Residue, then its C-alpha position, 0 to 999 in steps of 0.5 A: m808395426t809392419g814395414v808398410a805401416t811404418r813408412w805410412w806414418k813417416h810419410l804422414g809426419a813428413v807431410g805434416m812438417v811441410g804444412l807446418l813450415a809452409g804456413p808461416f812462409a805463406l803468411v809472410h810471402g803471400a799465398p796464392t789467392s782465389a777469386p775475389a769475394p763477392a760484394p756483400v748483399p744488402a740485408a733484407p728488412v728483418d721483421s721484429a714480430a718474433l722479438f715481441a712474441a718470444a716466450l721469455l723468463d724474467l729474473e724471478g723465473q716468471p714467463t713474460t714477453l716483450s709486448k709491453y715494450r712495443g711502441k718504445p725505442l729499444i736497444v735489445n742486447f743478446w748476451a751470456r755470462w760466459c761471453g767475454p765481449c758481453k762482459v766488456e760491453i755491459p758497463e757501456l749499456v749500464s751507462l747508457q741506461k743511466r743517461n736516460s737517453g729516451v731509449e730503453v735498454l733490454g738484455l736477453n740472456l741465452e741461459n736457462n737459470p734465472a738465479t745465476v743470471r740474476d746474481f751475475a746481473f747484480a754483480y755487474d750492476v745491471n740497471y736495465p731489464v734482463f730476460l732469459t731466452r733459454e734455448p729458443g734464443l738462438a732461433l730468435m737471433r737468427a730470425l733477427g738477422n744474426h744467422k751465425t748466432v754470434l754473441p754479443f748481438t744488439v738490435v736497435l728498434n724505433r718506436h714503430g718496432a722497426i729494426v733500424s740497425s743491428h750489430i754483432g760484437a761488443m757495443t762501444r759508447d760511440r756505437l751506442d750513441a749512434a744506436v740511440v740516434a737511429a732509434l729516435q730518428p723520426v719516421a714519416e707516418p704513412k699518408p692515408s690513400p685518397 
């Protein structure tokens, strides 16, 4: 290695060490902050039409849609077998389905193989319908407001098909109970024009 190259690598090593040492110092003593983050923008209403129109597979590998669930209050949970938080929330979803709360729980798995998802659902005692979205599941999550496509993702719909809430991350029992209340909340019917 030439003298210039050797000096260059030593310089890079020194800069790297300064960065490694300065990081914890900044965490303890505070790093300079930039401008404050802007206030969150209220989310625009999200249309659920894409959910009911999505081409899915059932656990037997047969094509299906969610159109038969139109008109029912729903908790729709996007998940995958490899997702740790998804595995944590599945027992809560199973418990909710057992309680027969008046809201239908549906699982939308992002994977491609119905047999492996079926085996996983059996192992976790999943007692609610599970469907596979395959690759289009990411676009479907974006269409429903999860622009970063984070799992788990839960969408709550009332009987009119309107999305009344959504949540990124694992659903706790308290969050699921609140979702049931939101899904069952009476919605004023539009009055006909005179």
